[in-house]
N, C-alpha and C positions, 0 to 999 in steps of 0.2 A: 097724594087728593086730599086723604088723610087732616092736613094740617091747616090744608084752607082754612081763609079767614071768613070766615060764610058760613050762615044759620046750620045748625047738621041735617035739618030739615032740606034743604037745599046741596048742603056735601055729599048729605046719603042717594039721591037722587041720582045727581052728576054720578058719582061711583055709580051706584046702577047700569047707567043710560051710557056709561065708558064700558059694563061688561059686557053688557049686552053685543056690543059691535068687536068685541075681540074674536077668535075664535077659543073655540073649546083648549085646542092647549096652548095657545099664550095666556089663555085666561086660568088656565090649569099653575101653570109655572107662576104668574106670577101671585095667586094663590100659597103656592107650598110656599115660594121664598119673602113672602110677610111673617111665615111663623120665624123668630130671630133665633132660634135652634135650629131651623134646618141645615143641613151641608148639603154645596152643589154637587158631590157623591150621591147623595140619598137620594134628592132630588133628580136629577139627572139619569140613577136606575130604574128611578117607579115611570118615568116617561119612556125609556129602554131610547135613550142620547147620550154619546159621550159629554163630558163633563165640557169639553170644550164649543158642544153642538148646545147646551144649555144654558151657558153663559151667552150665546149667542143671540140664541131665542128669547133668554130672557133682558137683553139689550133690544130687543126686537119691538117683543111685548110691548116694554117700557116706554121706547120712544111714541109706538102707533099709541100707544094707551095716555100718553100725553099731546099728539096731535087732535085724538078725538076731545080728548076735556076743553080744551081752548079752543078747537072750533064750538063744539056745543054751547062753548058759555059766551063764547063770541055769538051766534044765533040768539041764544036767550037774552043777551043786550043790546039785539035788533043792530048787531055791526057785522054781521056775517051779509047782509043783505045787499052791500054795498058790493062793485069787482072789486080782487084786491089790490089795481094798481089804480083803482078810481083815491085811492087814499095819496097817492105821487102827485097826483095833478094836482 
């Protein structure tokens, strides 16, 4: 999300809104893995997870963050007021 081609203030507000909707563990995982020096084994250990569980949590958190961002962006653009199947009609 940090590379979205929108003004910085809007991007920062979107990132903040997305983070607020994630669980604390999802937030912690995404924030920990933003560090380019982060290692899976270290993050997993800090969260009390196996490395495989940490990777699974990361994928889940990343997917949820994307879904939330798309939903919030659509709402901001006024697109979310229509039912999902109305676009196909």
